[in-house]
C-alpha positions in Angstrom: 22.1 -119.6 -53.6 18.8 -117.9 -53.7 15.7 -119.7 -55.4 12.8 -118.2 -56.7 9.5 -119.9 -55.4 6.4 -119.1 -57.4 4.9 -116.9 -54.4 7.8 -114.3 -54.2 8.2 -114.2 -58.1 4.6 -113.4 -58.1 4.6 -110.9 -55.5 7.4 -109.3 -57.1 5.6 -109.3 -60.4 2.6 -107.7 -58.8 4.8 -105.0 -57.1 6.6 -104.1 -60.1 3.2 -104.1 -62.5 1.8 -101.6 -59.7 4.8 -99.4 -59.9 4.5 -99.4 -63.6 0.7 -98.4 -63.4 1.7 -95.5 -61.0 4.2 -94.1 -63.5 1.6 -94.5 -66.2 -0.7 -92.5 -64.2 1.9 -90.0 -63.5 2.6 -89.9 -67.2 -0.8 -89.1 -68.0 -1.1 -86.2 -65.4 2.0 -84.9 -67.1 0.4 -84.6 -70.5 -2.6 -83.0 -68.8 -0.7 -80.4 -67.0 1.2 -79.6 -70.3 -1.8 -79.2 -72.2 -3.2 -77.0 -69.4 -0.7 -74.8 -69.5 -0.4 -74.7 -73.2 -3.9 -73.5 -73.2 -3.2 -71.0 -70.2 0.1 -69.5 -71.5 -1.0 -69.2 -74.9 -4.5 -67.8 -74.2 -3.3 -65.5 -71.6 0.0 -64.7 -73.5 -1.8 -63.7 -76.7 -3.0 -60.5 -74.6 0.0 -60.1 -72.5 2.5 -60.3 -75.1 5.2 -62.7 -76.5 7.3 -62.9 -73.3 4.4 -64.9 -71.5 3.8 -67.1 -74.6 7.6 -67.8 -74.9 7.9 -69.2 -71.4 5.6 -72.0 -72.4 8.2 -74.0 -74.6 10.7 -73.8 -71.7 8.2 -75.4 -69.3 6.9 -78.0 -71.7 10.4 -79.1 -72.1 11.1 -79.6 -68.6 7.9 -81.5 -68.4 8.8 -83.7 -71.1 11.9 -84.4 -69.3 9.8 -85.6 -66.2 7.6 -87.7 -68.8 10.8 -89.4 -70.2 12.1 -90.2 -66.8 8.7 -92.1 -66.2 9.0 -93.7 -69.5 12.6 -95.0 -68.9 11.5 -96.5 -65.7 8.6 -98.0 -67.3 10.9 -99.7 -69.6 13.5 -100.9 -67.4 10.6 -102.5 -64.9 8.9 -104.1 -68.3 12.5 -105.6 -69.2 13.1 -106.7 -65.9 9.7 -108.5 -65.7 10.1 -110.2 -69.0 13.9 -111.1 -68.4 14.0 -112.2 -65.0 10.6 -112.8 -63.7 8.6 -114.4 -66.7 9.7 -117.8 -68.0 7.9 -121.2 -68.3 8.1 -122.0 -64.6 6.3 -118.9 -63.4 3.5 -119.1 -65.7 3.7 -115.3 -66.3 4.0 -114.0 -69.5 2.2 -110.6 -70.3 5.6 -108.7 -71.0 6.9 -111.5 -73.6 3.4 -111.3 -75.4 3.4 -107.5 -75.3 6.9 -107.4 -76.6 6.0 -109.5 -79.6 3.0 -107.2 -80.5 5.3 -103.9 -80.1 6.5 -103.9 -83.7 2.7 -103.8 -85.0 2.3 -100.2 -82.9 5.0 -98.1 -84.8 4.9 -95.7 -87.6 8.2 -95.0 -89.4 10.2 -96.8 -86.6 8.5 -94.7 -84.1 6.5 -96.2 -81.3 3.0 -94.6 -81.2 3.2 -93.9 -77.5 6.2 -92.0 -77.9 5.1 -90.5 -81.3 1.6 -89.5 -79.8 3.0 -87.8 -76.4 6.1 -86.4 -78.2 3.8 -84.8 -81.0 1.5 -83.2 -78.2 4.8 -81.5 -76.6 6.6 -80.6 -79.8 3.2 -79.0 -81.7 2.4 -76.9 -78.5 5.9 -75.6 -78.3 5.9 -74.9 -82.1 2.6 -73.1 -81.8 3.9 -70.9 -78.9 6.9 -69.9 -81.1 4.7 -69.1 -83.7 2.3 -67.1 -81.5 5.0 -65.4 -79.8 6.3 -64.4 -83.2 3.3 -62.4 -84.0 3.3 -60.7 -80.6 7.2 -60.0 -80.9 8.2 -56.5 -80.3 12.2 -57.0 -80.7 12.9 -56.5 -76.8 15.9 -58.3 -75.2 13.8 -60.2 -73.0 11.8 -61.5 -76.1 14.8 -62.2 -78.2 16.2 -64.2 -75.4 13.2 -66.2 -74.6 12.8 -66.9 -78.4 16.2 -68.4 -78.6 15.5 -70.4 -75.4 12.3 -71.8 -77.0 13.7 -72.7 -79.9 16.6 -74.6 -78.0 13.8 -76.2 -76.0 12.1 -77.6 -79.5 15.7 -78.7 -80.5 16.0 -80.5 -77.1 12.8 -81.9 -77.3 13.6 -83.5 -80.6 16.8 -85.0 -79.5 14.9 -86.2 -76.3 12.2 -87.9 -78.6 14.8 -89.5 -80.6 16.8 -90.9 -77.4 13.3 -92.4 -76.4 12.7 -94.0 -79.7 16.2 -95.6 -79.5 15.6 -96.6 -76.1 12.0 -98.1 -77.1 13.8 -100.3 -80.0 
């Protein structure tokens, strides 16, 4: 039978918290990349045409999947810390304290973090479809990209709802 002495628990806690911080940094980089690409595709696409603009929602959806993966891992690590490492004996308690305050950080049942980041993805995707429709010339590639762009927005909505349920 394995026993957890305070030093091994504290080391595991520190290692897992470091992993969470790395994933948060990766998440921020994903958002920065998405916003940079949105500016580039929407700006350049306005002069180049709908095809360039309508590629962005697909790229944004793939970036959002990467963001969601990091979020799920962060949630799993935080749950593990809260349920397995924190307790009366360990003296550790941040995750338990943090979980109690999470209900205050919601709007209509949506965690602010998911609402904010998801809103960035959705808004930029909708902007791309709107701008792409102004530059639309009824070519087959444009129709295909428009359908895929709208599907990417629908997929993003499903992804955000999944993330909201995971965070509950």
